[in-house]
N, C-alpha and C positions, 0 to 999 in steps of 0.2 A: 503495499500499498504507499510505502513510502514514497518509491520509486518512482511509482505513481503519480504522485503529487509532483516532486522536482519538474517531472515530466511537462506535468501539469504549469506549471508556474515557472519553470527557468523562462519558456520562451516569454513568455508575459513580461519578464520582470528586467528582461532586457531595455524593453522602451523607460525613458525616466517618467517619473511619476505615477508608475504603475495600479492599476488598482485591479484584485483581485475575490471574486465575491467567491467563500464556502461556503453552505449553510449548514455545517458541521466539521469540525475542528478539533484538536485537540495540538497543545503546545504542551511540552516536557521538556524537563530538565532548569526549567529556569528561576531566580531565585526573586519572589515575589517581596517588594519596598513600598509600605503605603502607613497609613496613622494606625492598621493594624494587626502587619509587623514592622514596628521601628526598628528592633534589630536585625531585620531580614529572614526571609524562612526558606532555604535552601528548597532543590531538589523535588519541585513541587510540576504538579499537571494538573492545566487550567484546559475543560472543557467548554467547548463557548456552540453555543446551538442558535443558527439562527442571530441574533445581534443581541445572548443573553447569556450569563454566565452561567453555564451551566452546573457546573461542580469545580472544586478544587482541595485538591488529593495531593500525596506524597506519591514519586514517582514511583511506578509499580505495585500503586498500596491496593489496587483495584483496576477489573481489565477496563480498558479503553473499547467501549460501543465497538463494530466492524466498518459499520454504515457512518463512521471519521477519520476525515484525514487525520494526519499528524503531523507539525511539522517542529522534529525534532531541535531545542534552541539551550541544549548546554549549555553552561554560564555564561546565559545571557540574564538581565535583569528585567522582572515586568515591573512596569511600576503605571498606577492609573494614568488617561489621559492627563495631559497638561490644562490645568485651566486656568485664560486669561480674563482679570476681574475688572480691567478696563481699558478699553480699545475705541479706536474712533475709526471710521474704514465711511464711513457718508455722508462726512461734514461741507460737501463739496462736489458731490455726486454728475456734475456738469463739466466738471474741473477737474479738480488734482487728485477724485475722491473715481473718477470714469471709469466706468465698468473694466473696462479692458485690465487696468490697474488693480482697482480689485481686490481682481476674483485672482493676479496673479501672488497677491499678498497672502489673500484667503489658503490659497493653497499652497506654500510658502511655510502658513502655520502652519496646518494638518501636517505637512511632511517633518513640518519641528517636534513633533507628538501633540502637536497643542488640540485636540475633539472639542472646547466651548468656549465662549467668549462670552464676556456684556460689554456691550454696544455704550459705550457713556455720550447719547447726544446725538443722532446726525436727521440724515431723511430717512421718515420711517416707511416714505413710498417705495423708497428702495432697496432698503433692510426688510421691511415684509417679504418683498419678492428675496431678494438675497436666502430669507434665512429660512423658507419654503424649500429653497432645491441646495440648500444644505442638506433639513432635514432629509428629504427624498434624494440625496444621494445625486441628483443633476450635475450638480459642482463638486471638485476639492474643498470642504472648508470645513472648517471643523463648524456647531451647531453654532446659530447665533441669537441670546438672547437681547436685547434691547428693550431701550427709559425713553421717557417720554417726559419731560422736557419741563419744568416748570418755574418760571421766575416773578420776578420783579418786574413792572412796564420796564424801565428805564435802560434795563439789560439788552431790550433788544434794538438799541441802537447798533449793538454790537454789528458789525456786517457779516459774521458767519450765520446769524440767523436766520441773513436772507438769502447763502447759497444754498442753505439745506431746507428752505422752504422756499423754493423756488416758482413762481405762477403764482404764489399765494403771500399771504401779509405774517410779516414777522412777529409773531405773538399772538397770530385771531388759527392759528395750526393746534390740531387737538394735537400732535404731540411737539409738540414748541409753543406754553402758551404761558401770555402774561396774565398773573394774577394778582387779583386783590380786596380788600375786604366783602367788596361787592358780587365776588367769584361766585357762581352755583358752583360748587366744589360735588356736589353728590352729580353734578353732568359733566363736566369738564374729569375727572375723575373718568365717569364710564367712556369717555369721546379718546382720551387717552388708552383707554382698555382694547375701545374698539380699535387702534390703531395697531394694533399685533402687540403692542410694548408689552412686555415682561413687570417692569417697575415703571417709576415714579422720579423720577430726577429731581432732585431741588436744588437750585444752582445761585443763585444771586440776588440782594436784594431782597429779602423776607425778614418780616418780623418773626419775633416767633410762637406769637400768636397763631399767626397765617399759617408759617412752620406746620405747628401740632395740631392745624383744622387740618392740610390738605394729609399731614400723616395717617390720622386718625381715619375719614374716609376715605382714602385707599385701603386701611388695613381691613376695612369694612365691607369693602367691594372686593378683596382677596388679589392687591394689587401691593406686592412691597415696593418700600422707598429706601433710593438711596440718595447720599448726597455728599456736598460739598461741606466738609466739617466747618465753612465758618459761612455766613450767608447774609455779611457782613451786618446784616439787624443782628442774624440769629450765633450766641456762637453756640461751641457744640457740644458744653452741656445742657446748652435748649433743646437740641437734638436728639439726646442721648436722652432724656427725661421722657423727651413726649416719644418716644419709642421709634425711631428710624432707627434701622433693620441695620446700612452700615453708613460710615463715610470716608471720606475717600479723601486723603493730601497730604501727609502725615507734619506739613511745617503748617497749613493751615491752624493744626491744633495752636500752636505760639499763641492765636487769639485765643484761646479760653483766659492767658493773665495779660499779655496785652494787649493795646487795643490798634498799636500799629510797631511795627519795625524800627527800632532806632537807624538814624540816621550812620551815624558808624559801622552800625551792621555791615553797612551793607558798601562803605565808600572805605575803608581800610582793610586790612591784612591781619590777617586773626590765625593763630596757632591754636592747636585742641584745648590744650591744655584751657585758653581764653574762653572756645563756644563750652567748653564743660560747666565753668563758671559762673555761665549767664543763665545759663538753662534753670527756667522755674522747675517750680514742686506739680508734676501732672496728676499724685499719685491719688486724689481724691475724683478726678475726671476717667482717672484707669481702672478703678475698683467702680464709677456709676457702668461703665463700660464694661464691665467684668459681670454685671448683679444684671444689665438689663438683658446680654449678650448681645450686645453691638459690635461689631465689627469692622476691623479699620483698614484700609485701600491702600496703603502709603504710597504708592508709586514712584519708588524711590530714583527707578531708570529716567524718567522723565529730569525730573531734577537734577540728574549726574550731567546729565547731556544740555542741560543747561548752564552749566558748572563751566562746563569744556569749551564749550559756546561763548561766553558770556563770563568774564572773573567778574563779572558786578554781582551776579546772579549767586556766587560760591555761596554763600548763606545760608540759600535755601537748601544749599544738601547738607551743610552743615546740621540745620536745625533737621530736615529731612531724617539724619544715619542717627543721628540722637534721640528723634522722635522717638522711631519708630525702635530703638533698642529700649529703652526705658519700658515703649508700653507689651513689648514683648517680656521682658523683664518682669511686667507685671501683672500675665497670664491672659492680656486681652488677645482674641483671638484676632490675628491676623490674615488676611489676604493677597495672594499677589496679583500685581496689575497693574500694564506699562504704559500703557495712557504717550504712547511718545510718537505717534500717527503711524507704527508696524514698524520702524527704522530696522527694530530689536523686537527677538520677542521672551516671549516670559519666562524662558529659559531664562534670559540674560537678569530678570527681575528677578529670580529665586538664586541665583549668582550674587547676585549683590545683599540679598540678603544674609545669606551665611560672612559672606566678606566685609561688608561694613554697618552691620547690622546686630552681627552678633548670636545669631540664631545657628545651633545642629545642623547639621547638613538635611536630616531629616525632618525639624521644622523648616523649614524651608522647602521642602519637598511640599509637605501635608497643607503649609499655606498657599500651592499653586496645583493643588489638587483636591482632596476635600476642604480647604475653606474656599474655593473658589466657589467647590459645589452646594457651603453653606450659601452664598451671597448671594447667590440663584435659587436657594430649594427646592437642590437638584440633589440633596445629598441620597437621599432614597432609591437614589438610582443610578447616582455612579459616585464618583471622589475617594473609594477603596476598589480594593479586586473580595469579592464577594459571591457567594450563590446567588442566584435573582437580581445582582445588578448589570446594569448594562455594561455589555463589550464596549467599554470606553480603555485602549491600551497604549501601551507605549514600550518596543519592546529596549533596550540596550544593551552596549556592547560593553559596557565598562562600569564598574558600580562606583552612584553618586554620591557613598556613604564614605568612602574612601578619599574620594577626591569630588565637590561639589559640581564642575566644570563637567564631569564625566556625564550630566545628566546631559552632556548637546550629543553625545555618540548613540547616536538613535540607528537601529534597524530595522525595525520598520511599527506604525501604524495601524493599530487598531481602531476603528471607530464605527460603531452601530452596526458592531457584528464584519464588517468590508475591512480587509486589509488592505494597506496599501504602503509603498515601495520608491522609493528610487533608484 
């Protein structure tokens, strides 16, 4: 049977970016690494039927049914598919995010091991089609879960809102809406849900009372609520107390203690000792986040890239990595998201969590798998390798627990039970 499978797969895998569909197959000889097996579990067999993990057991401890093809992967490492909790691929679908570019980006992302993404505010008309095509397998892409943005009216002078709502009026689209105290939130949330969005994203210039009302109504209609950690008129603790599900961008947490960033932080170069000394105590906020199960989407990668391109932004990355490290040490649930317009992918964010925020390798992997699934409320379906979970998996050639950069050593990807290999 194994020879027959090699004959079947070998010519197909010669083509770049190949996809292979096998209704029933077994992967043998792998070491499993996930939130349920933080010290890794060697010599395992995983049975996959259609798009579901049918069983997991030690090699040779049970017979593999004759109807199953066998992929012998001795010495390889099996992880849940990676989840990027913060991307943007449809801000400007008629320009920089045109369909050809976006499809190429999504394909590259999938072949890096990313099987699900959270799209954090773009043109929902485009995203609805991409999400459908990803779900059905018509395009090689992670599954796409997207948001409907709500913000104060002043935000909609931002030119990005015009490119995301081309043909309509910024602030008057159900997926990109200006809200005030007079907004009928019941209808606004229903319209956002009707756009196909999984969650509502709170973005800017929202008073804490209005933010709390949006969160309450969205939850009433079974929508998740995500948001920036600071909304100009709402501090992080306001949002956490109101029950927001996840907050984004670690540096924004500084506004829990400071109204504005001191000018000296931006204008002068400072060493690590300085940044350690000026960091406020966020223990109260982090305790609140733990008790409310609020997830932090830290987005280290985008701040690192900004700092590298503009020395005046170095302060943001100094804040980002220290706040993320302290949140992690305090037990806050942290998800891995990039927010860098997909120049690089979530494997790089996972690496930064280890290198710059003090995560253990397994906790960084959990941030990029199970915690991403929790952010999307799909952790009952994916995020770990277990019987009954969806077959979203990535197979590595090297052990990422030994060196986190090994998370880039992708051999093949399984998404929704389909095998993808470059």
